[in-house]
C-alpha positions in Angstrom: 86.8 162.4 60.4 83.8 163.8 62.0 81.5 161.4 60.4 83.4 158.3 60.8 83.4 159.4 64.5 79.9 160.1 64.5 78.8 156.7 62.9 81.0 155.2 65.0 79.5 156.4 68.1 75.6 155.9 66.5 76.7 152.3 65.8 78.2 151.8 69.7 74.6 153.6 70.8 72.7 151.2 68.3 74.6 147.9 69.4 74.1 148.8 73.0 70.3 150.0 72.6 70.1 146.5 70.9 72.0 144.4 73.8 70.1 146.2 76.6 67.5 144.3 77.7 65.4 143.6 81.7 65.9 141.1 83.9 63.2 138.7 85.2 62.8 137.5 88.8 63.7 134.0 88.0 67.1 135.1 86.8 67.4 137.4 90.0 67.2 134.4 92.1 69.2 132.2 90.1 72.4 134.4 89.7 75.8 132.2 90.1 78.2 133.7 92.5 81.5 133.0 94.4 81.1 131.5 97.8 84.4 130.7 98.9 88.8 130.0 98.0 91.7 128.9 99.1 95.3 130.2 97.8 98.4 128.1 97.0 101.6 128.8 98.9 102.7 130.4 96.3 100.1 132.8 95.8 100.0 131.4 92.3 96.8 129.4 92.3 93.6 129.9 94.1 90.3 127.4 94.1 87.1 128.5 94.7 83.9 127.4 94.7 80.5 128.7 92.8 77.2 128.4 94.3 74.8 127.5 91.2 71.3 128.0 92.5 68.6 125.1 91.2 66.1 126.2 88.5 62.9 126.8 88.9 60.1 125.0 88.1 62.4 122.2 86.5 64.8 120.7 89.6 63.8 119.0 92.7 63.5 121.4 95.8 66.3 121.8 97.7 69.3 123.8 98.4 71.9 125.2 96.0 74.2 123.1 93.9 78.3 123.9 95.0 81.1 123.4 92.6 85.2 123.7 92.7 86.9 125.7 90.1 90.7 126.2 89.9 92.4 129.4 88.5 95.9 129.6 87.7 97.1 133.5 87.4 94.6 135.7 85.0 94.2 132.0 83.2 90.1 131.3 82.4 89.2 129.1 85.4 88.8 124.9 85.0 85.9 123.0 86.7 87.2 120.7 88.9 84.2 119.3 90.6 81.0 119.3 89.1 79.0 117.1 89.8 76.3 118.8 92.1 77.0 116.4 95.2 78.0 119.5 97.4 81.7 120.9 98.1 82.8 123.1 101.1 85.4 124.1 103.8 88.3 124.2 100.8 91.9 124.8 101.6 95.5 124.3 99.8 98.3 122.6 100.9 101.1 122.0 98.9 99.7 120.6 95.6 96.8 119.4 96.8 93.1 120.7 97.5 91.4 119.5 100.2 87.8 120.0 100.5 84.5 118.3 102.4 81.6 116.7 101.2 79.0 113.4 101.2 79.6 112.0 98.2 78.6 108.6 96.6 77.9 106.4 99.0 79.2 108.3 102.2 77.3 108.3 105.1 78.6 111.4 107.0 80.4 114.5 105.1 84.1 113.3 105.2 87.3 114.8 104.3 88.4 114.9 100.6 91.3 115.9 98.5 92.2 116.6 95.0 95.4 117.2 92.9 96.0 120.9 91.6 96.9 118.9 88.5 93.4 117.2 88.5 92.3 113.7 88.7 89.6 112.1 91.1 88.5 112.8 94.1 90.0 110.6 97.3 88.4 110.3 100.5 91.3 111.2 103.7 89.5 110.5 106.5 85.5 109.4 107.4 84.2 110.2 110.7 81.3 108.4 112.4 79.6 111.8 112.1 79.7 115.0 110.0 82.5 116.7 110.1 81.7 120.2 110.3 85.4 122.3 110.0 88.6 120.9 110.1 92.6 122.2 110.1 96.0 120.5 109.0 99.2 120.8 110.3 101.3 122.5 108.2 103.3 118.8 107.5 100.3 117.4 106.9 101.0 114.8 109.0 97.9 116.1 111.5 94.0 116.7 111.3 92.0 118.1 113.7 88.4 118.2 113.4 85.3 119.4 114.7 82.3 116.8 114.5 79.6 115.0 116.6 79.8 111.5 118.4 77.8 108.9 116.5 74.6 108.8 116.8 72.5 106.7 119.0 70.6 104.0 117.1 68.0 103.2 120.1 67.0 106.6 119.9 66.0 106.0 115.6 64.2 102.9 116.8 62.4 104.5 119.6 61.2 107.1 117.5 60.1 104.3 114.6 58.0 103.3 117.7 56.5 106.5 118.0 58.6 108.1 121.3 59.7 111.3 119.9 59.3 113.1 122.8 61.7 116.3 122.7 62.8 117.9 126.1 63.0 122.1 124.8 67.0 123.1 125.1 68.2 119.9 127.0 68.3 117.9 123.7 70.9 120.1 122.4 74.6 117.7 121.5 78.0 119.1 122.0 80.2 119.1 119.0 83.8 118.4 119.7 87.0 119.0 119.2 88.9 115.8 117.5 92.6 114.8 116.3 94.1 112.1 114.0 97.6 111.2 113.1 97.2 110.7 109.0 100.4 108.9 109.3 99.2 106.1 111.3 98.8 102.8 110.0 95.3 102.9 111.6 93.9 106.2 111.6 91.6 106.8 114.7 90.1 110.1 116.0 91.1 110.9 119.4 87.9 113.0 121.2 89.5 116.0 122.5 86.5 117.7 124.6 83.6 117.0 126.1 82.0 119.4 128.1 81.7 122.1 125.8 80.7 123.4 122.3 83.3 123.8 119.5 82.5 126.2 117.1 86.2 125.8 115.2 89.9 124.5 115.4 93.2 125.6 114.3 96.9 124.4 114.4 99.0 127.6 116.0 102.3 127.0 114.2 105.5 126.0 115.7 103.5 124.2 118.6 102.1 121.3 119.6 98.8 123.1 120.0 95.3 123.5 118.9 93.0 127.1 119.2 89.4 126.6 119.7 86.4 128.8 120.3 84.0 127.1 122.6 81.1 128.2 124.1 79.4 126.4 127.3 76.6 124.8 125.4 75.5 124.4 122.1 72.4 127.4 122.5 72.7 130.2 119.8 72.7 132.6 122.3 76.0 131.0 124.1 77.8 131.3 120.5 76.7 134.9 119.9 77.7 136.1 123.8 79.6 133.4 125.6 82.3 131.9 123.5 86.0 131.7 123.9 89.2 131.2 122.4 91.4 128.7 124.0 94.4 126.8 123.6 94.9 123.0 124.1 98.0 120.8 123.7 97.4 117.1 121.0 95.9 115.6 124.2 93.4 117.9 124.8 94.7 119.6 128.2 94.0 122.9 128.4 96.9 125.5 128.1 96.1 128.7 127.8 92.5 131.0 127.4 92.5 134.8 126.1 89.9 136.9 128.0 87.3 139.0 125.6 83.7 140.2 126.1 80.2 139.5 124.2 81.0 138.6 120.8 83.5 137.1 119.1 84.7 136.7 115.4 87.3 135.6 113.5 91.0 134.6 114.9 94.7 134.2 113.2 97.9 133.3 113.8 100.6 134.7 112.5 102.9 132.4 110.6 105.7 131.9 113.7 102.7 131.8 116.6 103.3 134.9 118.1 100.6 136.6 117.6 96.6 136.0 117.0 95.0 138.6 115.8 91.2 138.3 116.9 87.4 140.3 115.4 86.0 140.6 118.5 83.6 143.2 120.4 84.6 146.3 122.4 82.3 145.3 125.3 79.7 143.0 126.2 77.2 145.1 124.8 78.8 146.4 121.6 76.0 144.6 119.0 78.6 143.5 116.6 82.4 142.1 116.2 84.4 144.9 114.7 87.5 145.8 116.8 90.3 144.4 116.0 92.6 142.5 118.8 96.3 141.1 118.9 97.2 138.9 121.6 101.0 137.8 122.2 101.7 134.9 123.2 105.2 135.1 124.3 104.6 137.9 126.5 101.6 136.3 129.0 98.9 136.6 126.3 98.9 140.4 126.7 96.4 142.2 124.5 96.2 145.2 122.3 93.8 147.0 120.1 95.6 148.0 117.3 92.9 149.9 116.0 91.3 152.0 118.8 89.5 154.5 117.1 88.6 152.4 113.5 85.5 154.3 112.5 84.1 151.6 111.2 83.7 147.5 111.0 86.9 145.2 110.8 85.4 142.1 109.0 88.3 139.7 108.0 92.1 139.8 108.8 95.6 137.3 107.4 98.8 137.7 108.0 101.2 138.6 105.1 104.3 138.0 107.5 105.1 137.3 111.0 105.0 141.3 111.8 102.1 142.3 108.9 98.3 141.9 109.1 95.8 142.2 106.6 92.7 143.5 107.2 89.2 144.4 105.7 86.9 147.4 107.1 83.9 148.4 106.4 83.3 152.0 106.3 80.0 153.4 105.8 78.9 151.6 102.7 82.1 150.9 101.2 84.7 149.1 102.3 88.7 149.3 102.8 92.0 146.9 103.0 95.0 147.5 104.4 98.0 146.3 106.2 99.4 147.2 109.7 102.5 146.3 110.9 102.8 145.1 114.7 105.8 146.8 115.8 105.1 150.3 115.2 101.3 149.6 114.4 101.7 151.8 111.4 99.2 151.2 108.4 99.0 151.7 104.7 96.4 151.2 102.2 96.6 148.1 100.1 92.6 149.0 98.2 91.1 152.1 99.2 87.1 152.5 99.4 85.3 153.2 96.5 86.4 150.0 94.2 84.2 147.5 95.3 82.3 146.2 98.5 85.1 143.6 99.3 83.7 140.2 101.7 86.6 138.7 102.7 90.6 138.5 102.2 93.4 135.6 102.2 97.0 136.6 102.0 99.4 134.6 101.4 102.8 134.5 103.3 106.0 135.9 102.1 104.6 136.8 99.1 102.4 140.1 97.6 99.6 138.7 96.7 96.1 139.1 98.0 93.0 137.6 96.8 89.3 138.8 97.7 85.6 138.0 97.3 84.2 141.0 96.4 81.0 142.4 94.5 79.9 145.9 92.9 76.1 147.4 91.9 76.3 145.7 88.5 77.9 141.5 89.7 77.2 139.4 92.4 80.8 138.1 94.5 83.5 137.3 91.9 87.0 136.4 92.4 89.7 139.0 92.6 93.3 139.4 93.2 94.6 142.9 95.0 97.6 144.2 93.0 98.5 147.8 93.2 95.7 149.3 95.0 94.0 147.7 92.1 91.6 144.9 91.9 92.2 142.5 88.8 88.8 140.1 88.2 89.5 136.8 88.0 86.0 134.9 87.7 82.9 136.0 85.8 79.9 134.4 87.2 77.0 135.4 85.2 78.3 136.8 81.9 75.0 137.2 80.9 74.6 140.1 83.1 76.2 142.3 80.7 73.1 142.4 78.4 71.0 143.7 81.2 70.2 147.3 81.8 71.5 148.2 85.0 70.2 151.3 86.9 72.2 154.0 88.7 73.1 153.7 92.0 75.0 155.8 94.8 75.1 156.5 98.2 72.8 159.5 99.4 73.3 161.4 102.9 70.6 163.3 104.7 69.7 164.2 108.5 68.0 162.6 110.9 65.2 165.1 112.8 67.9 165.3 115.6 70.4 166.3 113.2 71.9 163.2 113.2 73.8 162.8 109.6 73.0 159.1 108.1 73.7 157.5 105.1 72.1 155.2 102.4 71.7 153.8 99.2 69.7 155.1 96.5 68.8 152.9 93.2 67.2 154.8 90.8 64.3 153.8 88.4 65.8 152.7 84.9 64.2 154.9 82.7 64.7 158.0 85.4 63.5 161.5 84.5 64.3 164.8 87.0 61.3 166.2 86.4 59.2 163.3 87.3 58.2 161.5 90.5 58.5 157.7 91.3 57.0 155.0 93.0 59.5 153.9 95.9 60.4 150.8 97.9 62.3 151.2 101.1 64.1 148.1 102.6 65.1 148.3 105.6 67.9 145.6 106.4 68.1 143.4 109.4 69.7 143.0 112.6 70.0 146.3 113.3 73.9 145.1 114.0 74.1 145.3 110.0 74.5 147.7 106.9 74.0 148.2 103.2 77.2 148.9 100.9 77.4 150.3 97.8 77.8 146.9 95.8 74.8 144.0 94.5 71.9 144.6 96.1 69.9 142.1 94.0 68.1 139.4 96.3 65.0 138.0 96.1 64.0 139.9 98.9 64.9 142.7 97.1 65.3 142.4 93.2 66.7 145.8 92.6 67.4 145.6 89.2 63.9 144.0 88.3 62.0 147.2 90.2 64.1 149.5 88.9 62.9 148.3 85.1 59.4 148.2 86.2 60.0 152.3 87.5 60.9 152.4 90.8 62.9 154.0 93.3 65.1 152.0 96.1 66.1 152.9 98.8 68.2 151.2 101.9 69.0 153.3 104.9 71.7 152.6 107.0 69.7 154.2 110.4 71.2 155.0 113.5 72.0 151.2 115.0 73.9 150.0 112.1 77.6 149.1 111.7 80.1 150.6 109.2 80.4 153.7 111.2 82.1 152.4 114.8 80.9 151.3 118.0 79.1 154.4 119.0 77.1 154.8 116.2 76.2 151.2 116.5 74.7 151.4 119.6 72.4 154.2 119.4 69.3 152.4 119.0 69.9 150.5 122.3 67.1 150.7 124.7 64.9 152.5 122.2 62.7 149.5 120.1 60.6 151.1 117.5 62.1 154.9 118.1 64.3 157.4 116.5 65.7 154.2 114.3 62.7 153.9 112.5 62.1 157.8 112.9 65.4 157.6 110.9 63.7 155.5 107.8 60.9 157.7 107.8 63.1 160.9 107.6 65.2 159.4 104.7 61.9 158.9 102.6 61.2 162.7 103.7 64.5 163.4 101.9 64.0 161.5 98.8 60.5 163.2 98.9 61.9 167.1 99.2 64.4 166.2 96.3 61.6 165.5 94.0 62.9 162.0 93.1 60.1 160.3 94.7 56.0 160.6 95.1 55.8 160.7 98.9 52.4 158.6 98.3 53.2 155.9 97.0 55.9 155.0 99.2 56.2 151.5 100.5 58.6 149.6 102.7 59.9 145.9 103.3 62.4 144.3 104.9 63.0 141.3 107.2 63.7 140.1 110.8 64.5 143.7 112.1 63.7 144.9 109.2 60.2 143.2 109.4 60.2 144.4 112.5 60.0 148.4 110.3 57.9 147.1 108.3 55.3 146.0 110.7 56.0 148.9 112.2 55.3 151.5 109.3 52.0 149.9 109.0 50.5 150.4 112.0 52.4 153.3 114.1 53.6 154.9 111.1 51.0 153.7 108.6 50.2 157.7 107.7 54.0 157.5 105.8 53.2 154.2 103.3 50.8 153.1 101.6 52.3 149.3 101.0 54.4 147.3 103.5 56.0 143.7 103.4 56.5 142.2 106.3 59.1 138.9 106.2 59.9 136.9 109.4 59.3 140.0 111.2 58.8 141.1 115.2 55.0 142.2 116.1 55.0 141.8 119.9 57.9 142.4 121.5 56.9 140.6 124.8 56.2 137.2 123.4 58.8 137.6 121.0 61.7 137.9 124.3 59.7 134.3 125.1 59.6 132.2 121.7 63.3 133.7 120.4 66.4 131.7 120.8 68.8 135.1 121.4 67.3 136.4 124.5 70.5 136.5 126.0 71.7 138.9 123.1 68.6 141.0 122.6 69.0 141.7 126.3 72.6 143.1 126.0 73.1 144.2 122.7 68.9 145.9 122.2 66.8 146.2 124.4 69.2 146.5 127.5 66.3 145.6 129.4 63.7 143.0 130.3 60.3 142.9 129.6 59.4 142.8 133.2 60.6 145.7 134.4 58.8 148.1 131.8 55.6 145.5 130.6 53.8 148.9 129.1 56.9 149.9 127.5 57.6 146.7 125.5 53.9 146.6 124.6 53.5 150.3 123.2 56.8 149.3 121.2 55.0 146.9 119.4 52.7 146.7 115.9 50.0 144.8 117.7 49.6 147.6 119.9 48.5 150.0 116.8 47.1 147.3 114.4 43.7 149.5 115.1 45.1 152.6 113.6 46.4 150.7 110.6 45.5 151.9 107.0 48.6 150.5 105.3 48.0 147.5 103.0 50.3 144.4 104.5 51.6 141.5 103.1 53.2 139.3 105.9 55.3 136.1 105.2 57.6 133.9 107.6 59.4 130.9 107.1 57.5 128.1 109.3 60.7 126.9 111.2 62.0 130.0 112.0 63.7 129.9 115.6 64.8 133.4 115.4 62.0 135.1 115.0 58.8 132.5 115.7 55.9 132.5 112.9 53.5 133.1 116.0 55.2 137.1 115.4 53.4 136.7 111.5 50.1 134.9 113.3 49.8 137.5 116.1 50.1 140.8 113.5 48.0 139.3 110.9 45.2 138.1 113.4 44.7 141.4 114.9 44.5 143.7 111.7 42.5 140.7 110.0 39.8 141.0 113.4 40.0 144.8 113.2 39.7 144.7 109.1 40.5 148.1 108.1 43.2 147.1 105.7 43.8 144.1 103.3 46.4 141.9 105.2 47.5 138.6 103.9 50.1 135.5 105.9 52.4 133.6 103.6 54.1 130.7 105.6 57.0 128.8 104.2 57.3 125.1 105.1 60.8 123.6 105.4 62.3 127.6 105.5 63.7 129.5 108.3 64.6 132.7 109.4 64.9 133.8 105.6 64.2 131.5 102.2 67.1 129.2 101.4 65.6 127.1 98.5 65.1 128.7 94.8 61.3 127.8 94.7 60.6 129.6 97.8 62.8 132.5 96.8 60.8 133.0 93.7 57.6 132.8 95.4 58.6 135.5 97.7 59.8 138.1 95.0 56.5 137.6 93.3 54.5 138.3 96.1 56.6 141.0 96.8 56.8 142.5 93.9 52.7 142.1 93.1 51.5 143.6 96.3 54.1 146.9 95.9 52.5 147.4 92.1 49.2 146.9 93.5 49.1 149.4 95.8 51.8 151.8 94.8 51.0 151.5 91.3 47.9 150.0 90.0 45.2 151.8 92.7 44.4 148.8 94.6 42.1 148.8 97.5 41.9 144.6 97.7 44.6 142.3 98.0 45.2 140.5 94.6 44.4 136.7 94.3 46.5 134.4 96.7 47.6 131.9 93.9 50.5 132.5 92.1 50.9 131.1 88.2 53.3 128.7 89.2 51.4 125.7 87.9 52.0 127.2 84.2 55.1 127.0 84.3 55.9 123.0 84.7 55.8 121.4 81.6 
């Protein structure tokens, strides 16, 4: 008996060692994931979209492919539309799946439908311009959607003759709300709005009313800080509005139309949505904050019946799903923290079924069903990941130098040995109103599994100002650019050094946007702490940043809490360019050329300062056609390769000069 058990264990171990393998950077940027889903009224069927990245060196440049699948119960998902023409905004009404797509000879994105039993997709409605998002009435008779008016043909003709002048921030087109009676013989879209920008549209149950989220302009800043929910009639007449301040998130009606639940900000200076407000439309739109002391951030909501609201919350590095009743505000758990990182949820009215997209450290976002406080996995988009050796990953806690308790996620090197010290890559999130969860962290900008297999420890700090720990914590970094928040990151590194896990002389830092700001700060003002830095779409000059960004209003309200002209010297001293002369950390700077959030000039400024001083290796890489983050797979792969080559050179190989600027892409093309 002992021999049989011993042989079985030995065979299992040999099988694991043979099947286990490393991951490549190309595989990192081409993992598939579930991007959206919808559930049937009986809760038995889910339609979902799967994102399939293009194949580097093979496919032409472009965005990811999105395909439509259907899963019934726990059966294997069935492909419905996989022709690579694109699918978005999926919903199910009765026995029909609706979605938007630009197919075949379409001039614009239109509304389509396909039977839950399969068949060919049929066009439901085509607008004179793209349909952005839509809603259908409960009986399927009416369609409401957002879209723009027809493009000006004369503008195109003038452009062909060389008249291409652009008037900055004054030529933004409104997206309007439109209404269609699909039962009419002649289906004509009626424009319901004309003096505001419309982001979303939804039908109020049992009423001839539409819920709109609008803003006074189409500028990004107004979408963040000045939007509002309002009810209009089917004729476009405003009937009521909902008083909120600051940022706004998702809104959902209860099935009977009495309540409107809204994910909102606590106040105008709250950096992120995460408070759960419920308006009672039968009581003059009175509002209650139904989770007033919630220690995390509410991320998604859906109603299961007229009195029961399901909410998804992120707390620290984990997530949870709870139900709350409106009568007594009693809560009960549907999924406790630690099972997975849930991204979004959908409940079905009158049914127990709750579906969710979620990810874990070992896999990207997949589709699940919640049942008896457990997750039943319905999709496996990357079965090959079972072959890959996954590193150990865990949440750690440490104290900042002022005593504040902080959290972060530590990924150990795949071959970790307690007596050894490893090079470290610290990955700083942007925002800063964001946070890392203990799930799938592999990205082109943070290739976790690949880096761990190359012998790196990786650290993802949730420094002060991060979300996931309530409003007060998320405000701790305000009016303190590059202050205690970036000291928190250094303190995290010091904690790992004290634990004997990492080599403090071989520590690198990287991140994008606000994380790019941290990476630039680490390479200049805090240069003694970091041996390599990779800055992505980051900030180097807080004075010129204010003058070139598309979110100046938000920066003032939820980040700086002041204007540059109120304290010029302070803004300058909290800018990496001010500390460029003392920089001794080799820094690779990368940026999308079309970035409007953080203008590429931010990277150009730091590059020129460092290049002129000549004290440290520096390189600037720009990505044409990319904005505030690389979206195309070729640009993502190029970024990953440059990131890892830079870290390898300065953290592992003892390099003193930048590597060659070329990458071996040409050798991969047949």
